C-alpha positions, 0 to 999 in steps of 0.5 A: 409316610415320611419318617426320620430316625432320631439321633438322641439318646433316650436319657438325654432330654436335650438331644430328644428335644432337639430331634423333635424340634428339627423333624417336627413329627406328628408321632414318635415311635420308640423301639430303643432299649437295652436288651443285652448282647448276646442276650438278656443275661448281659443286663444282669451285670450291667444294671445301671446301664439297663435302668438308664435306658429302659426306665429313665430314658423311656420316661424322659421320652414320654415326658418330652412327647407330652410337652410337645403334644405328641403321641408316643408309640412305645414298643415294650415287652410282654416278658413280665408275666409267668404262668401261674395258678390263675393262668396255667399252660393250656387253659387259654386264660391269658394275662390281660393288660390290667394284670399286675406283672408277676415275673421278676426272674431277670433284671431286664424284665424288672426294668421293663415292668417298672415302665409297663406295670406297677413296681417300685425302683430305688436305684441311684443312677447316672441319667446323663453325661453331665453327671446329674444323678436321679433317685427314682423311688416311684411306681414308674408304671403308675407315672407312665399311665398318667401320660395320656399320650403314650401307647405301650405295646407289649411285644413277646418273642418277636419273629419276622420273615428275615430268618437270617436276622440273629435277633429273630426268635426262630433264628435263635432257637434253630441255633441252640443246642437244646430248647425248652418246649413251652407254649408262649404268646409271640409277635409276628412283626411282619403282621403287627408292625403295620398295625402299630403304624395304624394305631398311631394313625388312630391315636390309640393310647394305653397298654396293649398286649401286642401279640398274635392271639393264641400260643405256639410252642418251641417244638411246633415252630421247629416242626414248621421250620423243618417242614418248610425250610430244612427237611434235615433239621433236628433238635433236642429238648431239655426242661426248665431245670436243665435250662437254668444251669446254662443261663444266668437269669430265668426266662419268662413263659406266658400267654397274653390275652390279645382280645383287646387288640383283636377287637380293634383289628378283627383281621389279626391272625392267630399266631400259627396262621400268621407264622405260616402266612408271613414267615414260612410260606414266603421262605418255603424251600420244601414241599410244605406242610 
């Protein structure tokens, strides 16, 4: 499939229109967004920059694509939910696409929720280099849902077979001094990114929980890492209260219901099966499990 990278900034409508006019694509895939460096805590002290890209920019791109009659595949986040009474750890009851986000522990998650679920923002922010200001006082997700051309994919804790990539969830937790041990829904990119291309081909739209079915805990992943990659690897755990002392904003922990995606793509593997097939088997350096 022929493709081109866009060169425009999300919040700059003219540059987006120029990209589309030059390339003349059939579909647009948006993986751009502010997640922070070295981690999401950066967003807490750079709120305007986060709003400009994750809210204003995403809506601008959706609007431009709609004007041009294009499907937009938007890689979003599933870190907008938190285990609660109706969705407890270990019960298997995951959050569905139509559920209302209940996690607002980090500013990053708030801005993503504004685009992917009903929420209200009242922020004054610069939307482009020419000094124009916008006051956004709408339920942004409700607006985005009205764009019939948008397919929103909720990614969580993305994992790939590239264990040298510092943004890989596995790479991150192997470098932490201590980790929490909580089961979560996660996204195996090696399996799901090709599925997102197929979703574009099928012109699928709406909101999708874009994770492998089931959950896996931090310790289970690190046990696989030890068994397949480094038999001498060790780690330490700490609880959420101890974690809170070393991070700026709380982290989301949840299970997303992947039934909708699994129904559309029956071949989709469970999270643990996918981890072994796409990540650990290709990287195996020990006898394996």
